[in-house]
N, C-alpha and C positions, 0 to 999 in steps of 0.2 A: 904317934898312932892316937897316943890319946885325944892330940888335939884336934885328928883330923876326924877319929870315932865323935868327938865333941861336937864338931861343928856338923858331921853326914846325921847324927842325932838332932840335932835342932833343927836340920832343915828336913829328915821325916818329921817334925811334929809340926812344921807349917806347911806339907803336902807335897816335898821337894825327894826325891829320888836321886840316889848317887850317879844313876846315868843320866838325868836331865843334866844333873851340873857339869859332868865332864865333856856332855853336848855343846853345852852354852861356851866353857872353855874354847873347844875347839872350834868353835864357832867366831869367837873374838880373835883367836890367833888370825883364820881364815881372811874375816874383814881387814882386820890390822895391815895384814901381807897385800892386800886386794889394794888398798888408798895410799901404800906407802909411792914416794914418788921420789926421784934423783934430787939430790941435794942443787944441781945444776938447772932444774926446772924450773923455778919461781924466777931468779935472775935471769934468765933467760928469755920469761916470758914478759917481766918488765923492760927488760932492753928493747925487745920487739916493738912494746908499746911509746916505750919513747920515742924509737924511729919514727913511727907511723903517726904520731903527733908533731914531730918536725917535718915530714912530708905535707900533711894536711897543711900545717901553717903556710909554708913555701908557694903551695899551690893556691891557698885561697880558699881550704874546704876539703872536704873529702873530696875523692873523684868519683864522677857521674858518668856513668854506661848511658851511650844511644839505645832504645829500644831497636832500634835496627841490627846492633852487633847481636842481638840474643839469638839462639837457632830456631828458636819457633816463630819469625820475624814474618811476615807477610803483609805486606803495604796495601793489596788489593782489600784483604779483610778489615785492617785497621782503617780501611778509607768507608768502607760500608758501615763500621760498628760508629765510627763518630758521626753519623749522619743518622743513626740511630739511636745513639744516645740523646743528641740534641732536640729530637724528633721533629725531621726540615727534610725536606729532600733538594736534593743539591740534583743539577747537573754534573756527572762525575768529569767531564773534563772541564770546568769551572772550576769547580769544586779542589782539582790536580792544580791547577794554575794557581789558585789564589794560595797555596801551602807550597808552592815554588818558588825560592829567593832568587835573585840575579845570578849572587855569589856560587849557588849550586850548581849552575851551568857554565859558569866561567872555572870554575873549579873541577869541572867533568871532561870540558873540552880542553882543557890544558893536559890533562892525564891523558886524556886520550892521543892527541899529539906528543907526547913524550914518549909512548909506547911506539910511538909510526902508525896508529889507526888514523883513520879517517874519521872526524867526529861529523855526524849528522844526527843530531839529539832531537827528537820531536817533542821538545818543552819548550812551555809558555812562563814566562817569568809573571810575578804579580803586581808587578810597578803600577800598568793601567787597573786595575781592578781595586790597588790600594788606595789609587788618587778617587777615584768614582767611589769607593765605599766611604773615605772618608767627608764626602761632600755629602752623599745621603745622611751618614749617621751625623752628621752636624744637624741638618734638617730635621731630622727625628727628633734630636733631645731639646733642641730650639721649640719644636711643637708642642711636646708634652710639658716644658717648663710654663711657656706662656699659657695653656689652657689650664694645669694647676695652679701657679703662682699671678692669679690675674691682675694683683694688687701693687707688684713691684715694680721699680723701675725697670727698665731695659739694663740697666747697669749691673743690678743685681742678677737677672740671666746670663747675660755675659761670664760673671763669673763661678756663676753655678756650670752653665756650658764647660767654660776652661777646666774646669776641677773633670766631669765626668770626660773630657778628649785629652785630658793632660795623659804622657807617657804611662808614667806612675798608675792609675787606674788602667789604663786599659790593658798594659801588661799582667795586673793581677787579674783581669777577666780571661785574657789568654790562655794563662797558666791553669785556670781552675777548670777550663775548658778542654785542657790536655793538649793545646795546640806543640809543646814542646817535644814531643815524642812522635808529631803529624810533619811537622815542618821540613821542608826539605834547603838546606842552606849551608853554606861553610864552617862556620863558627860553631862551635857546642862546647860549651854551654852556649844558649843563643843570646844573641846580644838586644837589649829591650827595644833598640829600634826594630826589628826582626820581629819580636813579637807583637807589635804596635802594626808593623804594616800588612802581616799575616790576617791580624785581625779584621782589619779593614776591610783588606781583600774579601774574607769570607762574608762579611755582609754585603758585598756587592757582588759574589757570587750567589747568594740566596737571595737578591732581590733580582738578579735575571734567572732564575731559575722558577723562584715560586712566587715572584711579584714585590712590590714595594711593600703592600701590606703586609703580607708575613716575616719581610725585613725590619720592618717599624717594631711590630710586637717582639720581634729578637732582639731589638735595642734595648725597648724596655724593659724586657725581664733581667739581660744580662748587664746593660750598660749602668741605666738610669738608676736602676735601684742599689746601685751603688751610695747615693745620698742616704740610703736607709741609715739611719743613725748618726749622721753630720746635723750638726749647728749649720744651716744656709745661712747666717747674719755673720759666721767666721769667715765664710768664703768671699764676703766683698767687706772691705776695710774704707770706709768714704773718708776724705780728706779733713773735713770740717764737718762734723755733726750737728754743732751748734748754728754755724751758718745755713747748711741747709735746711733745720727746722724751722731757722726764722724764714728762710726765703718762701719755705712751704705755705706757711701760718701766713704771712703776707697776702701770696698768692689767693687764698681763701678767703683773705678781707677779715682775718683775724688780726688781735693785738700780740706784740712780739711778746717770744718767750720771756717768764719771769722765775728766777732760777730760787729758789728759798732753801735755806737749811732747813732741816726738820729735826735733824737729832744727829750727836754724834757721842764719841766712847773712846777713851784713853788717848786726848787730846795733847797729852805731855810723854808721850811714849812712843816707843817704835811700832807699834801695832793702832796706833790711831786709824778709826773711820769716819768718815761722815756721810751722812746722807742727805742729799738733794733732792727737792721736789722741783718739777715744773710746772709752771702755770700759765695759762692763757686767758687773758679777760674773767680774771678770779676762779678759773675752773682748773682743775687737777689733771693733769697729763698724764705723769709717770715721775717715778724717783728711781733714783741710781745711788751706787756706793761708791768710796774709792780711799784711797789713804791721806788724799790731799782735796781740798776743797775744788781745784779743777780738775781733776781727775772725775770727780764724783759728779763734776757739769758737766762734763764729756760722755761719759757714762747713761747719767740721766736722759740727756738727749738723744743718746742710741736707744735708750728704751722708748722713747715719744717714736723714734722713727720706725720700731718695730711694730709697734701699735698699730701707725698709718698706714704702714706696708702688710700688716696681720701676718708676721711670721713671727709671732710670740714660741717663748718656750712651749706654753699651753697650745698651741696650731695643732690643728685636725693632723691626722697622721697621711700621710700621703698614699693615695691611692696608685697601686698595682693589679698586676693578673688580670681578673674579672671585671675588678672595678672598673675598669676602663671601658669598657665594653661599648659605654653609652655615650660616650664623649671622643672617640676615636676619629669620628668624622670633624669635631672641632679642633682635634689636634691636626689634622692634613690641612685645615684651613687657618691655623695660625703658624705654620709652617714660616710661612714669608712675611709675615705679620708682626712688626716688633710691640713691645710693649711704651707706655709711653716713657721719655727720658726723664731721669731726675729734674731737669732744669725745667722743665715743664710739668711738672708734678702735682695734678691738684685732685681731691678725692671725686670731685664732679667729672673730671673727665676722665678718671678711671673707670666710674660705673657705666658711662656713655659706651666706652670702650668695650666693657663684659657683657652690656646688654645690645 
């Protein structure tokens, strides 16, 4: 009692009453009972998590459910929302055909036949639209690249075109605009080829619905912009940079390139670096660095080609969006007019072609 009185006396000294002490003790007891869990809960949760990880590893990742399995799924509303998200006007029948894969029609036909129902599906697959969309998309991309990269050889144009029309690039674009939830196909998650084919078909459907001009801007905004942040020189690997540089200088009536060692560091170590400069007619062209003289010579030749083609690291940013408004007519003009090939490339011919 003395200890209790002493404790209560100290509590009263600091402003606490006996009632508040008893209330706090009761609250602590209630909270401890509320947070108490049986001993079997934690081991069970760990076991369920372990089984979930094993199942996901076996299936290649967590299971993904298609939007069509949701209760609020409304395909007509999804099609309408898709058109408005893109800000484009589609013919409804063309857009539906662009999003219907041949495998979906085959699966539905087989399913109806198995249950004895005559299959008379009013569906059109996207095979024809995908072929047409691939052709016009390739044409739009070539026109943009030739209008912007006026001084590069056609080989570099072709390398950039192949990058933009690759399955990996087009699949990325298709996923980001939400085609995965709208495509009607037998496989889910959808295959890369299905994404690519559907996106090409959407381009063709837009060209049929709103004209090629809208389809051209659509491709420029979604596909060509994938070049942003890319080093275009890494997309093309010339076989013999030194030989190409020598041939270009010879066609322009200049002396053959002369490679000189400018400086070096750590030549006796595994971190050696050599700087080689390229000269022609005693005029400095460029320089390159490498772990050996041969590598540095090749890098110097590559830097010289970049300078000739105007694709240096400090090149002007690529134009997109409203910046292309004044050159759309030229883009359309150059869609079927290739640049000068590397075997014939000289600065004078390139400048005459530009003007």
